[in-house]
PATOR-727166 format. One record per residue (C-alpha): x, y, z; residue in one letter. Coordinates in nm, 2 decimals, padded with zeros to 4 digits. Layout:
<rs>
(r (X,Y,Z),a) ...
</rs>
This chain:
<rs>
(r (10.36,03.71,13.07),m) (r (10.68,03.93,13.16),q) (r (10.69,04.30,13.03),r) (r (10.96,04.53,13.02),l) (r (10.87,04.89,13.02),q) (r (11.04,05.21,13.07),a) (r (10.93,05.51,13.23),f) (r (11.05,05.88,13.16),k) (r (11.06,06.16,13.39),y) (r (11.21,06.51,13.38),e) (r (11.47,06.57,13.67),l) (r (11.49,06.88,13.89),m) (r (11.84,06.85,14.03),p) (r (12.02,07.12,14.25),n) (r (12.33,07.29,14.07),g) (r (12.58,07.05,14.24),e) (r (12.40,06.75,14.13),q) (r (12.38,06.90,13.77),q) (r (12.77,06.93,13.79),r) (r (12.81,06.58,13.92),n) (r (12.60,06.43,13.63),m) (r (12.77,06.61,13.38),r) (r (13.12,06.47,13.53),r) (r (12.95,06.13,13.53),f) (r (12.85,06.17,13.17),a) (r (13.19,06.29,13.06),g) (r (13.38,06.00,13.26),a) (r (13.15,05.75,13.08),c) (r (13.21,05.91,12.75),r) (r (13.58,05.90,12.83),f) (r (13.58,05.53,12.91),v) (r (13.40,05.44,12.60),f) (r (13.62,05.61,12.38),n) (r (13.90,05.49,12.53),q) (r (13.79,05.12,12.52),g) (r (13.70,05.19,12.15),l) (r (14.06,05.32,12.06),a) (r (14.22,05.01,12.24),l) (r (13.99,04.79,12.03),q) (r (14.08,04.97,11.69),k) (r (14.45,04.96,11.77),a) (r (14.44,04.55,11.85),r) (r (14.22,04.50,11.54),h) (r (14.50,04.70,11.33),d) (r (14.76,04.47,11.48),q) (r (14.55,04.17,11.41),g) (r (14.48,04.08,11.78),e) (r (14.15,03.95,11.89),k) (r (13.91,04.20,12.06),k) (r (13.88,04.23,12.44),l) (r (13.58,04.09,12.59),s) (r (13.34,04.32,12.84),a) (r (13.50,04.16,13.13),f) (r (13.85,04.21,13.01),a) (r (13.79,04.60,12.96),l) (r (13.64,04.62,13.29),n) (r (13.93,04.48,13.44),n) (r (14.14,04.79,13.31),l) (r (13.93,05.02,13.48),l) (r (14.15,05.01,13.81),p) (r (14.46,05.11,13.61),a) (r (14.30,05.38,13.44),w) (r (14.14,05.51,13.80),k) (r (14.50,05.51,13.94),n) (r (14.67,05.67,13.63),c) (r (14.79,06.02,13.76),p) (r (14.62,06.18,13.42),a) (r (14.27,06.03,13.50),t) (r (14.23,05.98,13.87),q) (r (13.92,06.20,13.84),w) (r (13.76,05.86,13.71),l) (r (13.74,05.77,14.08),k) (r (13.44,06.04,14.15),d) (r (13.23,05.84,13.92),s) (r (13.03,05.52,14.02),p) (r (13.21,05.24,13.90),s) (r (12.90,05.06,13.80),q) (r (12.82,05.35,13.55),t) (r (13.17,05.32,13.40),l) (r (13.12,04.93,13.36),q) (r (12.78,04.98,13.17),q) (r (12.97,05.21,12.92),s) (r (13.19,04.94,12.84),l) (r (12.91,04.71,12.81),k) (r (12.77,04.93,12.56),d) (r (13.07,04.92,12.37),l) (r (13.08,04.52,12.36),e) (r (12.70,04.54,12.23),r) (r (12.81,04.79,11.99),a) (r (13.08,04.55,11.85),y) (r (12.85,04.25,11.87),s) (r (12.58,04.44,11.66),n) (r (12.85,04.53,11.41),f) (r (12.99,04.17,11.36),f) (r (12.64,04.07,11.34),a) (r (12.56,04.32,11.07),k) (r (12.29,04.49,11.26),r) (r (12.49,04.83,11.28),a) (r (12.76,05.03,11.17),a) (r (13.08,05.04,11.32),f) (r (13.11,05.20,11.66),p) (r (13.19,05.58,11.65),r) (r (13.36,05.77,11.91),f) (r (13.14,05.96,12.12),k) (r (13.13,06.35,12.13),k) (r (13.06,06.60,12.40),k) (r (12.71,06.72,12.42),g) (r (12.59,06.47,12.20),k) (r (12.39,06.16,12.38),g) (r (12.52,06.25,12.70),d) (r (12.40,05.97,12.96),s) (r (12.49,05.71,13.22),f) (r (12.32,05.42,13.37),r) (r (12.28,05.25,13.69),y) (r (12.21,04.86,13.69),p) (r (12.14,04.86,14.07),q) (r (12.15,05.06,14.40),g) (r (11.87,05.31,14.31),c) (r (11.56,05.37,14.52),k) (r (11.23,05.52,14.42),l) (r (11.00,05.73,14.63),d) (r (10.69,05.78,14.44),q) (r (10.50,05.94,14.74),a) (r (10.74,06.23,14.75),n) (r (10.85,06.24,14.37),n) (r (11.21,06.17,14.44),r) (r (11.46,05.89,14.35),i) (r (11.78,05.81,14.50),f) (r (12.08,05.77,14.27),l) (r (12.45,05.66,14.39),p) (r (12.70,05.93,14.46),k) (r (12.42,06.20,14.34),l) (r (12.18,06.15,14.64),g) (r (11.81,06.20,14.64),w) (r (11.66,06.40,14.34),l) (r (11.31,06.53,14.28),r) (r (11.15,06.47,13.93),y) (r (10.84,06.56,13.76),r) (r (10.60,06.28,13.86),n) (r (10.34,06.24,13.56),s) (r (10.25,05.85,13.61),r) (r (10.30,05.58,13.86),e) (r (10.59,05.33,13.81),v) (r (10.48,05.00,13.78),l) (r (10.71,04.66,13.85),g) (r (11.07,04.61,13.98),a) (r (11.32,04.84,13.88),i) (r (11.58,04.65,13.65),k) (r (11.79,04.98,13.58),n) (r (11.80,05.36,13.56),v) (r (11.94,05.57,13.29),t) (r (12.02,05.94,13.33),v) (r (12.06,06.15,13.01),s) (r (12.08,06.52,12.91),l) (r (11.87,06.66,12.62),h) (r (11.81,07.01,12.52),a) (r (11.95,07.15,12.85),q) (r (11.73,06.92,13.06),k) (r (11.82,06.63,13.26),w) (r (11.58,06.30,13.24),f) (r (11.56,05.98,13.42),v) (r (11.44,05.66,13.25),s) (r (11.34,05.38,13.49),i) (r (11.29,05.04,13.29),q) (r (11.10,04.79,13.51),t) (r (10.99,04.43,13.50),e) (r (10.67,04.30,13.59),r) (r (10.39,04.03,13.54),e) (r (10.11,04.09,13.35),v) (r (09.80,03.87,13.22),a) (r (09.77,03.81,12.87),q) (r (09.55,04.05,12.68),s) (r (09.27,03.98,12.49),v) (r (09.29,04.17,12.17),p) (r (08.99,04.38,12.07),q) (r (08.86,04.45,11.72),g) (r (08.94,04.29,11.37),g) (r (09.19,04.33,11.12),i) (r (09.29,04.63,10.93),v) (r (09.52,04.75,10.66),g) (r (09.72,05.10,10.67),i) (r (09.88,05.30,10.40),d) (r (10.12,05.56,10.52),l) (r (10.16,05.87,10.32),g) (r (10.23,06.25,10.35),i) (r (09.91,06.42,10.28),t) (r (09.72,06.16,10.48),r) (r (09.96,06.03,10.77),f) (r (09.77,05.71,10.76),a) (r (09.47,05.59,10.58),t) (r (09.27,05.30,10.74),l) (r (09.11,05.02,10.50),s) (r (08.77,05.10,10.68),d) (r (08.79,05.45,10.51),g) (r (08.90,05.66,10.79),s) (r (09.23,05.86,10.79),f) (r (09.48,06.02,11.02),i) (r (09.60,06.37,10.92),a) (r (09.95,06.45,10.97),p) (r (10.10,06.68,11.21),v) (r (10.41,06.80,11.03),n) (r (10.60,06.93,11.34),s) (r (10.91,07.02,11.16),f) (r (10.72,07.22,10.89),k) (r (10.57,07.41,11.16),q) (r (10.88,07.52,11.31),h) (r (11.09,07.53,11.01),q) (r (11.11,07.89,10.96),v) (r (11.18,07.95,11.34),a) (r (11.46,07.68,11.32),l) (r (11.63,07.85,11.03),r) (r (11.63,08.17,11.18),k) (r (11.77,08.03,11.52),a) (r (12.03,07.84,11.29),q) (r (12.12,08.18,11.11),q) (r (12.15,08.35,11.44),a) (r (12.36,08.08,11.58),l) (r (12.62,08.12,11.28),s) (r (12.68,08.48,11.33),r) (r (12.78,08.43,11.71),k) (r (13.15,08.37,11.80),t) (r (13.20,08.04,11.87),q) (r (13.19,07.88,12.21),f) (r (13.12,08.25,12.33),s) (r (12.82,08.30,12.59),n) (r (12.60,08.42,12.32),n) (r (12.69,08.12,12.10),w) (r (12.58,07.89,12.39),k) (r (12.25,08.08,12.44),k) (r (12.18,08.07,12.05),a) (r (12.30,07.67,12.04),k) (r (12.07,07.62,12.35),a) (r (11.76,07.81,12.15),r) (r (11.84,07.56,11.84),v) (r (11.82,07.25,12.09),q) (r (11.50,07.36,12.23),q) (r (11.33,07.40,11.89),l) (r (11.49,07.06,11.78),h) (r (11.33,06.90,12.13),a) (r (10.99,07.07,12.07),r) (r (10.97,06.91,11.71),i) (r (11.05,06.57,11.84),g) (r (10.82,06.59,12.13),n) (r (10.52,06.72,11.92),i) (r (10.61,06.40,11.68),r) (r (10.62,06.14,11.94),k) (r (10.32,06.27,12.11),d) (r (10.14,06.25,11.78),f) (r (10.27,05.91,11.70),l) (r (10.18,05.78,12.05),h) (r (09.83,05.89,12.04),q) (r (09.78,05.74,11.67),a) (r (09.95,05.40,11.78),t) (r (09.72,05.39,12.10),n) (r (09.41,05.43,11.91),a) (r (09.49,05.19,11.65),i) (r (09.63,04.91,11.88),s) (r (09.32,04.95,12.12),q) (r (09.04,04.89,11.84),n) (r (09.22,04.65,11.62),h) (r (09.36,04.29,11.67),a) (r (09.56,04.27,11.36),i) (r (09.73,04.55,11.14),v) (r (09.89,04.52,10.82),c) (r (10.14,04.79,10.73),l) (r (10.36,04.83,10.43),e) (r (10.70,04.72,10.48),d) (r (10.85,05.04,10.38),l) (r (11.26,05.09,10.32),k) (r (11.25,05.47,10.47),v) (r (11.63,05.52,10.43),r) (r (11.61,05.41,10.07),a) (r (11.30,05.62,10.00),m) (r (11.46,05.94,10.16),s) (r (11.80,05.92,10.00),k) (r (11.95,06.21,09.83),s) (r (11.92,06.27,09.46),a) (r (12.20,06.50,09.45),a) (r (12.42,06.24,09.27),g) (r (12.80,06.34,09.21),d) (r (13.00,06.53,08.96),a) (r (13.01,06.26,08.69),d) (r (12.65,06.19,08.74),q) (r (12.43,06.48,08.86),p) (r (12.09,06.42,09.00),g) (r (11.77,06.55,08.85),r) (r (11.50,06.73,09.03),n) (r (11.72,06.76,09.35),v) (r (11.52,07.05,09.49),r) (r (11.18,06.84,09.46),a) (r (11.35,06.53,09.59),k) (r (11.48,06.71,09.88),s) (r (11.15,06.86,09.99),g) (r (11.00,06.51,09.96),l) (r (11.27,06.37,10.17),n) (r (11.21,06.62,10.42),q) (r (10.83,06.54,10.42),a) (r (10.88,06.17,10.47),i) (r (11.12,06.21,10.75),l) (r (10.90,06.45,10.91),d) (r (10.62,06.17,10.94),q) (r (10.82,05.94,11.14),g) (r (10.70,05.63,10.98),w) (r (10.98,05.39,11.10),f) (r (10.89,05.52,11.49),e) (r (10.51,05.47,11.41),f) (r (10.58,05.10,11.30),r) (r (10.79,05.05,11.61),r) (r (10.53,05.17,11.85),q) (r (10.24,05.00,11.67),l) (r (10.46,04.67,11.68),d) (r (10.51,04.65,12.09),y) (r (10.16,04.79,12.16),k) (r (09.99,04.55,11.95),l) (r (10.19,04.29,12.12),a) (r (10.11,04.42,12.47),w) (r (09.73,04.39,12.40),r) (r (09.75,04.05,12.25),g) (r (09.74,04.14,11.87),g) (r (10.03,04.15,11.61),f) (r (10.17,04.33,11.31),l) (r (10.17,04.20,10.95),i) (r (10.44,04.36,10.73),a) (r (10.33,04.31,10.35),v) (r (10.56,04.41,10.04),p) (r (10.48,04.77,09.94),a) (r (10.51,04.73,09.58),r) (r (10.25,04.84,09.37),n) (r (09.99,04.88,09.64),t) (r (09.88,05.20,09.50),s) (r (09.87,05.09,09.16),r) (r (09.66,04.77,09.16),t) (r (09.29,04.78,09.12),c) (r (09.10,04.63,09.41),p) (r (08.81,04.52,09.15),c) (r (09.00,04.36,08.86),c) (r (09.34,04.33,09.01),d) (r (09.52,04.55,08.69),h) (r (09.83,04.68,08.77),v) (r (09.95,04.98,08.60),s) (r (10.11,05.30,08.66),a) (r (09.84,05.49,08.47),d) (r (09.58,05.35,08.73),n) (r (09.72,05.67,08.94),r) (r (09.71,05.98,08.76),q) (r (09.74,06.19,09.04),t) (r (09.88,06.16,09.38),q) (r (09.55,06.15,09.54),a) (r (09.32,06.00,09.28),q) (r (09.28,05.64,09.16),f) (r (09.12,05.53,08.85),r) (r (09.18,05.20,08.71),c) (r (09.22,05.21,08.28),v) (r (09.07,04.86,08.28),e) (r (08.75,04.87,08.48),c) (r (08.71,05.24,08.54),g) (r (08.70,05.22,08.93),f) (r (08.77,05.55,09.11),e) (r (08.86,05.57,09.46),e) (r (09.11,05.80,09.67),n) (r (09.46,05.63,09.60),a) (r (09.55,05.62,09.96),d) (r (09.22,05.42,10.05),l) (r (09.30,05.19,09.75),v) (r (09.67,05.13,09.90),g) (r (09.51,05.06,10.23),a) (r (09.28,04.79,10.08),i) (r (09.54,04.61,09.90),n) (r (09.75,04.62,10.20),v) (r (09.48,04.47,10.38),l) (r (09.44,04.20,10.11),r) (r (09.81,04.12,10.10),r) (r (09.80,04.08,10.46),g) (r (09.51,03.83,10.48),e) (r (09.68,03.64,10.23),a) (r (09.99,03.61,10.43),l) (r (09.78,03.55,10.75),l) (r (09.62,03.25,10.59),e) (r (09.95,03.10,10.44),q) (r (10.07,03.14,10.78),g) (r (09.78,02.95,10.94),q) (r (09.82,02.67,10.68),d) (r (10.18,02.62,10.76),n) (r (10.11,02.62,11.13),a) (r (09.83,02.37,11.07),q) (r (10.07,02.14,10.86),i) (r (10.32,02.17,11.13),a) (r (10.08,02.07,11.42),c) (r (09.92,01.77,11.22),e) (r (10.29,01.66,11.16),v) (r (10.38,01.67,11.54),s) (r (10.05,01.58,11.66),g) (r (10.01,01.92,11.85),a) (r (09.68,02.08,11.94),v) (r (09.83,02.42,11.96),i) (r (09.59,02.64,11.75),p) (r (09.72,02.77,11.40),p) (r (09.92,03.09,11.43),a) (r (09.87,03.12,11.81),a) (r (10.08,03.37,11.97),g) (r (10.21,03.52,11.66),t) (r (10.31,03.89,11.66),h) (r (10.58,04.15,11.57),r) (r (10.59,04.07,11.23),g) (r (10.65,03.73,11.20),d) (r (10.45,03.67,10.91),l) (r (10.65,03.94,10.73),a) (r (10.75,03.88,10.36),a) 
</rs>
């Protein structure tokens, strides 16, 4: 089967290359904003939006304009890719998959992409990029497969290159059985077999240092040299927090996907769970401070990223993910199926008021998630078996099912 995979490395450019990369990122940002402004103007006038091909045809005119002739210094393919991103953003908006595209801001998400023309020299740890030449990078692992595109991005004062490749791999045979997982704050992930993964809480670890760095930034004169240094310090702390969280999630998802063929996970609505309780002037919220702390703790765990990584890693290894409804998973007794809010008197302890069963609340939630996943799996197999009988096919039930195909 075909596998698309990205390999990301830190670049080590010289001064001239850094200046050029900033120019290229700025040119791509300018072209994106120009195209977005044009599309919005046409929409306000009741005209049809331009396609990516029509937008690309405007590039020569923009390059020849006396005020924007500096666009000629950037690779044409990177500018075309920026307009392609704009077209994709518009398509996602009309398909109700994303919000309306917003204008890009300098210093936030600076990047540009090459669809072709790049060369990789892994023996000498360097990569060739058009109009930049050969750049050295910190080689941490081997790049596998044929290069499809290369993206250069700026994050916390450091430049990175992401190489997307495509290669043919053999279909993996999943290892292990089925497991249910309950996500929480005190315990990041509790498995139905009784084991659990403790949280890393990277934001909480650096919260004091981040607050002091942001206070120092607020006291500086904006855009002064000291302000830039203080801003870089804040960016470095944010990057460190994010890197710790990503490393923790990769290790957790690797361990789970390597040892289990099927994973049942709660279908949590993280955005709704972390919504502010402040309310408004007419209807002020209650327990706003406590809810704010809970929201920070929820977002510090990275539940959505955990599910995303677990999804594709299970698919790579031949397994699949089942998303089950999260309602009452921690209030349902696994012995007598009695559902009551009184079953969970505290955050950690579960005691059924009907039969007296006692256990850790997170473990009870994981067991219930597992049972609901097994029920959905059995229902999906029955439907697949009926479809095979009707069509006369001999494909095994639920063959190749993955990526939450059995989600409710």
